[in-house]
C-alpha positions as CSV (number, residue, x, y, z in Angstrom):
1,M,149.0,27.7,146.1
2,T,145.9,28.4,144.0
3,N,142.7,27.2,145.6
4,R,141.4,24.4,143.4
5,R,138.0,24.5,145.0
6,A,137.5,27.9,143.6
7,F,136.8,26.4,140.2
8,L,136.2,22.7,140.8
9,G,133.5,22.6,143.3
10,A,132.9,19.2,144.7
11,S,135.4,16.7,143.3
12,A,132.6,14.2,142.4
13,A,131.2,16.7,139.9
14,A,134.5,18.0,138.6
15,L,134.7,15.7,135.6
16,A,132.1,15.8,132.9
17,A,129.9,12.8,132.6
18,P,131.1,10.1,130.2
19,A,129.4,9.6,126.9
20,A,127.3,6.7,128.3
21,L,125.5,9.1,130.7
22,F,124.8,11.8,128.1
23,A,121.1,12.4,127.6
24,E,120.0,12.5,123.9
25,A,119.6,16.0,122.6
26,S,116.3,17.3,121.2
27,H,117.9,19.8,118.9
28,L,121.3,20.9,117.6
29,D,123.0,24.2,118.5
30,T,125.3,23.8,115.5
31,A,125.3,21.4,112.5
32,F,128.3,21.0,110.3
33,V,127.1,19.6,107.0
34,N,128.6,18.8,103.5
35,A,131.7,17.4,105.2
36,K,133.9,14.4,105.1
37,V,134.0,13.2,108.7
38,W,136.6,10.7,110.0
39,T,135.2,9.6,113.4
40,G,138.1,7.5,114.7
41,E,135.8,4.5,114.8
42,P,137.6,1.4,113.3
43,G,136.3,0.5,109.8
44,Q,133.5,3.1,109.8
45,P,133.0,5.0,106.5
46,L,133.3,8.7,106.4
47,A,130.2,10.5,107.6
48,T,128.9,13.7,105.9
49,A,127.7,15.7,108.9
50,I,128.2,16.3,112.6
51,G,125.9,18.0,115.1
52,V,126.7,19.7,118.4
53,A,124.4,20.4,121.4
54,G,126.1,22.4,124.1
55,A,129.5,20.9,124.8
56,R,128.7,17.5,123.3
57,I,128.5,15.8,120.0
58,A,124.8,15.0,119.5
59,A,124.7,13.5,116.0
60,V,127.1,12.0,113.5
61,G,125.8,11.4,110.0
62,E,123.5,13.2,107.6
63,A,120.2,11.7,108.7
64,A,121.0,12.0,112.4
65,A,122.0,15.6,112.1
66,R,119.1,16.6,109.9
67,S,116.6,15.1,112.3
68,L,117.8,17.5,115.0
69,I,118.1,20.7,113.0
70,D,115.4,23.3,113.9
71,K,115.0,27.0,113.3
72,K,117.5,27.8,116.2
73,T,120.3,25.6,114.8
74,R,123.2,27.3,113.2
75,V,124.0,25.3,110.0
76,I,127.6,25.5,108.7
77,D,128.3,24.2,105.1
78,L,131.9,23.0,105.1
79,D,132.0,22.6,101.3
80,G,133.5,19.1,101.5
81,A,136.2,19.9,104.2
82,F,137.7,17.1,106.3
83,V,136.5,16.8,109.9
84,M,138.3,14.7,112.5
85,P,138.7,14.5,116.3
86,G,140.8,17.2,117.8
87,F,144.5,16.4,118.0
88,I,145.7,15.3,121.4
89,D,149.4,15.9,121.8
90,S,150.5,13.4,124.4
91,H,153.8,15.1,125.2
92,T,154.7,18.8,125.4
93,H,156.7,21.1,127.7
94,F,154.1,23.7,127.1
95,L,155.3,26.6,129.2
96,D,158.9,26.3,128.3
97,A,157.9,25.9,124.7
98,A,155.7,28.9,124.6
99,A,158.6,30.9,126.0
100,T,160.6,30.1,122.9
101,L,158.1,32.1,120.8
102,K,160.2,35.1,122.0
103,P,163.7,35.8,120.8
104,P,166.4,34.6,120.4
105,H,165.1,32.3,117.7
106,L,167.8,29.7,117.3
107,K,166.1,26.5,116.0
108,N,167.0,27.0,112.4
109,V,170.3,28.8,112.8
110,A,172.9,26.9,110.7
111,T,176.2,28.7,111.3
112,R,178.2,29.8,114.3
113,E,178.2,33.3,113.0
114,A,174.4,33.5,112.7
115,F,174.1,31.9,116.1
116,V,176.2,34.6,117.8
117,A,174.4,37.3,115.8
118,E,171.0,36.2,116.9
119,I,172.1,36.1,120.5
120,A,173.7,39.5,120.2
121,Q,170.4,41.0,118.8
122,A,168.4,39.5,121.6
123,A,170.8,40.8,124.2
124,H,170.5,44.3,122.8
125,E,166.8,44.2,123.5
126,L,167.2,43.2,127.2
127,Q,168.0,45.4,130.2
128,P,171.5,45.0,131.8
129,G,171.3,42.0,134.2
130,E,168.1,40.6,132.7
131,W,168.4,36.9,131.9
132,M,168.3,35.6,128.3
133,L,166.3,32.4,128.3
134,G,164.7,30.0,125.8
135,G,167.0,28.7,123.1
136,N,166.0,25.7,121.1
137,W,169.4,25.6,119.4
138,D,170.5,22.6,117.4
139,N,174.3,22.1,117.0
140,E,173.8,19.4,114.3
141,K,172.7,22.3,112.0
142,W,176.3,23.5,111.8
143,G,178.1,20.2,111.9
144,G,177.8,19.0,115.5
145,E,180.3,21.2,117.4
146,L,178.9,22.3,120.7
147,P,178.7,26.0,121.3
148,T,180.7,27.4,124.3
149,R,180.6,30.5,126.5
150,A,183.6,31.8,124.5
151,W,181.3,32.1,121.5
152,I,178.9,34.5,123.2
153,D,180.7,36.2,126.1
154,A,181.7,39.2,124.0
155,V,178.1,39.9,122.9
156,T,176.5,39.3,126.3
157,P,178.9,41.0,128.8
158,A,176.0,42.3,131.1
159,T,173.5,39.6,130.2
160,P,173.4,36.2,132.0
161,V,172.5,33.5,129.4
162,A,170.8,30.2,129.8
163,L,169.7,28.7,126.5
164,A,168.5,25.2,126.1
165,R,169.4,22.8,123.3
166,Y,166.3,21.8,121.4
167,D,166.1,18.4,123.2
168,L,166.1,20.2,126.6
169,H,168.9,18.0,127.9
170,M,171.7,20.6,127.5
171,L,172.0,24.2,128.6
172,L,174.4,26.8,127.1
173,V,175.4,29.4,129.7
174,N,177.8,32.3,129.5
175,S,180.5,33.4,131.9
176,A,178.1,35.8,133.6
177,A,175.7,33.0,134.4
178,L,178.5,30.7,135.6
179,E,179.7,33.4,137.9
180,L,176.2,34.0,139.4
181,A,175.9,30.3,140.0
182,G,179.3,29.9,141.5
183,I,180.4,27.3,139.0
184,D,184.1,26.9,138.3
185,R,186.7,24.2,137.6
186,S,186.4,22.9,141.1
187,T,182.6,22.3,141.0
188,P,181.9,18.6,140.9
189,D,179.5,16.9,138.5
190,P,176.1,16.3,140.2
191,E,174.6,12.8,140.1
192,G,172.8,12.3,136.8
193,G,174.4,15.3,135.2
194,R,177.6,16.6,133.7
195,I,179.5,19.9,133.4
196,V,181.3,19.8,130.1
197,R,184.9,20.9,130.6
198,G,187.7,22.1,128.4
199,A,191.4,22.7,128.9
200,G,192.4,22.6,132.5
201,G,189.0,21.4,133.6
202,E,187.4,24.8,133.0
203,P,183.6,24.7,132.3
204,T,182.8,25.3,128.6
205,G,179.4,26.6,129.3
206,I,177.5,23.4,128.5
207,L,175.5,21.7,131.3
208,V,174.0,18.3,130.7
209,D,170.8,17.0,132.4
210,R,170.9,17.3,136.2
211,A,173.8,19.8,136.0
212,K,171.3,22.3,134.5
213,P,169.6,23.2,137.9
214,L,173.0,24.5,139.1
215,V,172.3,27.6,137.0
216,L,168.5,27.4,136.7
217,Q,167.9,27.8,140.4
218,H,169.5,31.2,140.3
219,I,167.2,32.6,137.6
220,P,164.5,35.0,139.1
221,P,161.0,33.6,138.4
222,P,158.8,35.5,136.0
223,S,155.6,37.0,137.4
224,D,152.3,35.1,137.4
225,A,151.0,37.6,134.8
226,A,154.0,37.0,132.6
227,R,153.6,33.3,132.7
228,E,149.9,33.6,131.9
229,K,150.7,35.7,128.9
230,T,153.2,33.1,127.7
231,L,150.6,30.3,128.2
232,R,148.0,32.3,126.2
233,A,150.5,32.7,123.3
234,G,151.1,28.9,123.3
235,I,147.4,28.2,123.4
236,R,146.7,30.4,120.4
237,L,149.4,28.6,118.4
238,G,148.0,25.2,119.5
239,L,144.5,26.1,118.3
240,E,145.8,27.2,114.9
241,Y,147.3,23.7,114.6
242,G,144.1,22.0,115.7
243,V,145.4,20.9,119.1
244,T,142.5,20.5,121.5
245,Q,144.4,18.8,124.4
246,T,148.0,18.3,125.5
247,H,149.6,16.3,128.2
248,V,152.2,18.6,129.8
249,M,155.3,16.8,131.1
250,G,156.3,19.1,133.9
251,L,159.8,19.0,135.1
252,D,158.6,20.9,138.2
253,W,155.3,22.3,139.6
254,V,155.5,25.7,137.8
255,M,153.4,24.8,134.8
256,H,150.8,23.1,137.0
257,E,150.4,26.1,139.2
258,A,150.2,28.4,136.2
259,L,147.5,26.2,134.7
260,L,145.6,26.3,138.0
261,R,145.6,30.1,137.9
262,L,144.5,30.1,134.3
263,R,141.7,27.7,135.0
264,S,140.5,29.7,138.0
265,R,139.6,32.5,135.6
266,G,137.5,30.3,133.2
267,E,138.0,28.0,130.3
268,T,141.5,27.4,129.1
269,D,140.5,26.9,125.4
270,I,142.8,23.9,125.1
271,R,142.5,21.0,127.5
272,F,145.5,20.1,129.7
273,Y,146.5,16.9,131.5
274,S,149.3,17.9,134.0
275,F,152.2,15.6,134.9
276,V,154.5,16.6,137.8
277,P,157.8,15.1,139.1
278,L,157.7,11.5,140.1
279,E,159.9,12.3,143.1
280,E,157.0,14.3,144.6
281,W,154.3,11.7,144.3
282,Q,153.3,12.2,147.9
283,K,152.4,15.9,147.3
284,L,150.3,14.9,144.3
285,A,148.6,12.1,146.2
286,E,147.6,14.5,148.9
287,I,146.1,16.9,146.3
288,V,144.1,14.1,144.7
289,D,142.8,13.0,148.1
290,R,141.8,16.5,149.0
291,D,140.7,18.0,145.6
292,G,140.1,15.1,143.2
293,R,141.7,15.1,139.8
294,G,140.5,18.3,138.2
295,D,138.0,18.7,135.4
296,D,138.0,18.1,131.7
297,W,139.8,21.4,131.1
298,L,142.6,20.8,133.5
299,R,143.3,17.4,134.9
300,W,146.1,16.0,137.1
301,G,147.1,12.7,138.6
302,G,150.1,11.9,136.4
303,L,153.8,11.8,137.4
304,K,156.9,11.8,135.2
305,G,160.2,10.2,136.0
306,F,163.5,10.1,134.2
307,A,165.7,7.0,133.4
308,D,168.2,8.6,131.1
309,G,169.0,11.6,128.9
310,S,168.9,12.1,125.1
311,L,170.7,10.7,122.1
312,G,171.8,14.2,120.9
313,S,173.6,14.9,124.1
314,R,175.0,11.3,124.4
315,S,173.2,10.9,127.7
316,A,170.7,8.3,126.5
317,L,171.7,5.0,128.2
318,F,172.7,2.1,126.0
319,H,173.9,-1.5,126.7
320,A,177.0,-0.8,124.5
321,P,179.1,2.4,124.2
322,Y,178.4,5.1,121.6
323,D,180.0,4.5,118.3
324,D,181.3,8.1,118.2
325,D,182.3,8.3,121.8
326,P,183.4,4.8,123.1
327,G,184.1,6.2,126.5
328,T,180.4,6.5,127.4
329,R,177.2,4.4,127.3
330,G,175.2,7.5,128.5
331,L,173.8,8.7,131.8
332,T,171.6,7.2,134.4
333,V,169.5,10.2,135.4
334,T,167.6,8.3,138.2
335,P,168.9,4.9,139.4
336,L,166.5,2.2,138.5
337,A,166.2,1.0,142.1
338,K,165.0,4.5,143.0
339,L,162.6,4.6,140.1
340,R,161.1,1.3,141.1
341,E,160.6,2.5,144.7
342,L,159.0,5.8,143.6
343,T,156.8,4.1,140.9
344,G,155.7,1.4,143.3
345,A,154.6,4.0,145.9
346,A,152.8,6.2,143.4
347,D,151.1,3.2,141.8
348,R,149.8,2.1,145.2
349,H,148.1,5.4,145.5
350,G,146.4,5.1,142.1
351,L,148.5,7.7,140.2
352,Q,149.6,7.3,136.6
353,V,153.3,7.0,136.1
354,A,155.2,7.9,132.9
355,I,158.9,7.4,132.7
356,H,161.3,9.0,130.1
357,A,163.5,6.4,128.5
358,I,165.5,6.9,125.3
359,G,168.4,4.3,125.1
360,D,167.9,0.6,124.8
361,A,169.3,-0.1,128.3
362,A,167.0,2.5,129.8
363,N,163.9,1.1,128.1
364,D,164.8,-2.5,129.1
365,G,165.4,-1.4,132.7
366,V,162.1,0.6,132.9
367,L,160.1,-2.3,131.4
368,D,161.6,-4.5,134.1
369,L,160.7,-2.2,136.9
370,L,157.2,-1.6,135.6
371,A,156.6,-5.4,135.4
372,A,157.9,-5.8,139.0
373,V,155.7,-3.0,140.3
374,A,152.6,-4.4,138.6
375,A,153.3,-7.9,140.0
376,T,153.8,-6.5,143.5
377,N,150.8,-4.2,143.6
378,G,148.4,-6.5,141.8
379,P,146.1,-6.1,138.8
380,R,144.4,-2.7,138.0
381,D,144.0,-0.4,135.0
382,R,147.2,1.5,135.7
383,R,148.3,2.5,132.1
384,F,152.0,2.9,132.7
385,R,153.7,5.0,130.0
386,I,157.2,5.2,128.6
387,E,157.8,8.6,127.2
388,H,159.8,8.4,123.9
389,A,160.4,4.6,123.8
390,Q,163.0,5.6,121.3
391,H,165.6,2.9,120.9
392,L,164.3,-0.6,121.6
393,T,165.7,-4.1,121.4
394,Q,163.5,-6.6,119.6
395,A,162.6,-8.2,122.9
396,A,161.5,-4.9,124.3
397,I,159.2,-4.2,121.4
398,A,157.2,-7.3,122.2
399,R,157.0,-6.4,125.9
400,F,155.0,-3.2,125.4
401,G,151.9,-5.1,124.2
402,K,152.3,-7.9,126.7
403,Q,152.7,-5.6,129.7
404,G,150.1,-3.1,128.6
405,V,152.7,-0.3,128.7
406,I,151.8,2.7,126.5
407,A,154.5,3.9,124.1
408,S,154.2,7.7,124.1
409,M,156.2,8.6,121.0
410,Q,157.1,11.7,118.9
411,P,157.4,10.8,115.2
412,Y,159.0,14.0,114.1
413,H,162.1,13.0,116.1
414,A,162.6,10.1,113.6
415,I,163.0,12.4,110.6
416,D,165.2,14.8,112.6
417,D,167.5,12.4,114.4
418,G,167.7,10.3,111.3
419,R,170.1,12.8,109.8
420,W,172.9,11.9,112.2
421,A,171.8,9.1,114.6
422,V,173.9,6.5,112.7
423,N,177.0,8.3,113.8
424,R,176.0,7.8,117.4
425,I,175.0,4.2,117.6
426,G,175.4,2.6,114.1
427,P,172.9,1.0,111.7
428,E,172.3,-2.2,113.6
429,R,171.0,-0.6,116.8
430,L,168.9,1.8,114.7
431,K,166.7,-1.1,113.6
432,G,164.7,-0.7,116.8
433,T,164.5,3.1,116.6
434,Y,161.1,4.8,116.5
435,A,159.6,1.4,115.8
436,F,156.0,2.6,115.2
437,R,155.0,-0.3,112.9
438,S,156.6,-3.0,115.1
439,L,155.0,-1.7,118.3
440,L,151.6,-1.6,116.7
441,D,152.0,-5.1,115.2
442,A,153.0,-6.3,118.7
443,G,149.6,-5.0,120.1
444,A,151.0,-2.0,121.9
445,H,149.1,1.2,122.5
446,V,151.1,4.0,120.7
447,S,150.2,7.6,121.3
448,F,151.8,10.5,119.4
449,G,152.9,13.9,120.5
450,S,155.4,16.6,119.6
451,D,157.7,17.1,122.5
452,W,157.3,20.8,121.8
453,P,159.7,22.8,121.8
454,V,162.0,19.9,120.9
455,A,159.9,19.4,117.7
456,P,157.2,21.6,116.1
457,L,153.8,21.7,117.8
458,D,152.0,21.2,114.5
459,P,150.6,17.6,114.5
460,L,150.6,17.4,110.7
461,T,154.4,17.4,110.8
462,G,154.3,14.4,113.1
463,I,151.7,12.6,111.0
464,E,153.7,13.1,107.8
465,A,156.9,12.0,109.6
466,A,155.2,8.7,110.8
467,V,153.7,8.0,107.3
468,L,156.8,8.8,105.2
469,R,159.8,8.8,107.6
470,R,161.7,11.1,105.1
471,T,164.6,12.7,107.0
472,L,164.9,16.5,107.0
473,D,168.1,16.4,105.0
474,G,166.3,14.8,102.0
475,R,168.6,11.8,102.0
476,N,165.9,9.1,102.6
477,P,163.2,9.8,100.0
478,D,161.8,6.3,100.5
479,G,161.9,6.5,104.3
480,W,164.5,6.1,107.0
481,Y,164.1,2.4,108.1
482,P,160.9,2.4,105.9
483,E,159.7,-0.9,107.4
484,Q,158.6,1.2,110.4
485,R,156.3,3.5,108.4
486,I,152.6,3.4,109.3
487,D,149.5,4.3,107.3
488,I,147.6,7.6,107.6
489,D,144.7,6.0,109.5
490,Q,147.1,4.6,112.1
491,A,148.9,7.9,112.5
492,L,145.6,9.8,113.0
493,T,144.5,7.2,115.5
494,A,147.8,7.7,117.5
495,Y,147.1,11.4,117.6
496,T,143.5,11.1,118.7
497,V,142.0,7.8,120.0
498,A,145.3,6.6,121.5
499,G,146.0,10.0,123.0
500,A,142.6,9.9,124.8
501,Y,143.5,6.3,126.0
502,A,146.9,7.4,127.3
503,G,145.1,10.2,129.3
504,L,142.4,7.9,130.6
505,Q,139.7,9.8,128.8
506,E,138.6,7.3,126.1
507,D,135.1,7.4,127.4
508,R,134.6,11.1,126.3
509,L,137.4,12.1,123.9
510,G,139.4,11.0,120.9
511,R,136.5,9.9,118.7
512,L,133.5,11.6,117.1
513,R,130.7,9.8,118.7
514,P,127.3,10.9,120.1
515,G,127.8,11.9,123.8
516,Y,131.5,12.6,123.5
517,L,132.8,16.1,124.2
518,A,132.7,18.2,121.0
519,D,136.4,18.6,120.3
520,F,137.2,18.4,116.6
521,V,139.2,20.1,113.8
522,V,138.2,21.0,110.2
523,L,141.0,20.8,107.5
524,D,140.9,21.9,103.9
525,Q,142.1,18.5,102.6
526,N,141.0,14.9,103.1
527,L,144.1,13.4,104.8
528,L,143.0,9.9,103.9
529,E,143.1,10.6,100.2
530,I,145.8,13.2,99.4
531,D,149.4,12.4,98.4
532,P,151.2,11.9,101.8
533,T,153.8,14.4,100.7
534,R,151.0,17.0,100.9
535,I,150.0,16.3,104.5
536,T,151.9,19.3,105.9
537,A,150.5,21.6,103.2
538,S,147.0,21.0,104.6
539,K,145.5,23.9,106.5
540,V,143.4,23.9,109.7
541,L,140.2,25.9,108.9
542,R,138.4,25.6,112.3
543,T,139.2,24.2,115.7
544,I,136.2,23.4,118.0
545,V,136.7,22.6,121.7
546,N,133.9,21.9,124.0
547,G,131.4,22.7,121.3
548,R,132.8,26.2,120.6
549,E,134.8,27.5,117.7
550,R,138.1,28.6,119.3
551,Y,139.9,29.2,116.0
552,V,138.6,30.0,112.6
553,R,141.1,30.6,109.7
């Protein structure tokens, strides 16, 4: 394991001082003037300038900035551009997502024929026996039929294939992969997972949730250098979109170890908050006791558990059966009793717990167990999170605010799932789906993210989705369940201020305030004034992280 001390030094000094301890600067290194600056401060009018000294914001506003400009200050005229805090993406699968930047590119494939052709082309570029990974396919694009190994076996005879559905809850594998994994008609479904079967019980090539590791464990790991190269590609893309920090929801420790190696060689350009599996809380607790919680480039101390699966794979857990498959209510990925035991132990050691919950039954169950853990372990600032908080009963919506549970949500899913979700669970249950407005009205902390690669990394796509809720198929021009739309200021807050709060960094990030770390983004349009249909047409001109320009368009 990478030696964390190599780059952290003493744990007491690992995290930068909060804004309250920042000494006032005597001059600016850089002044950005002639701007329209949204600071993230409630009710504050737009400022016209922002000044940076070292890694910190030293001045906000024309007078404050001008008073600290001297002959050494670099003055940048932004010509009226829009400045805001850097986007904090509260939920990505960053390493897996960055790997999808390589072929096959399946996200927008809309026919079976094109799907097979793309895989055939990718196989042609691989060496015999080399695994084809990535995926990001969406069967709803061609009508909903799940692909099978029979579709692709002929074009991948010497290439084992493991391609994830875009929600990461299904894996398409071919016959070569099944053979290497020893999976056949006699292989039982694992707890919390399902091997989809066809005639005679033969596996079709689709593995759901905790059936995926049956194949994944047989894939040779890439080299450390290859993983670092993949990470760097993802970081470059993130900076182009104005992302200055992401919370990475690790399904294992691979991403965490890759980030440690990257950090040991210097700044990572984007900040990361690393979450690792809840089941391994003891390992994380030992690391925190020994090494602290990292620094402001790479932090840890978060754990992620799973209550259920996804709506698209019919593995999200509901109180009532699926409308289009009455034989199932979904899957319990981790029994609630086990989740409560793990969460209670992790919480007693001061670790932050986030639990994936999609279906209404899963969310109710997780809210119950979080309330029980809080009552048992006593008051503290624990900031439990529910990742996705996707389908909620009306009673559950009110509980987020009352219990202080953060709803970590991904607004792009609303305009994506809205094309077909009614077929799964019907219009009545959808009234509590992606309930952004209702959760905010109930006093909940709502942070936004992408769930990349499940959705695009670009925060502007999520912001537009939250403000307009226009589904991707164009069938809801006035918004899908439009009562859940929020305004642009609320959407920006969810991607900045709330993201910092969800990561326990609101004392140094998420706002443009003197003393805060200088993470901000410059866009070519004022997001507060433009037609909301033009949000995604806006361009990131500059991305500044820790006081340095990391991307300039």
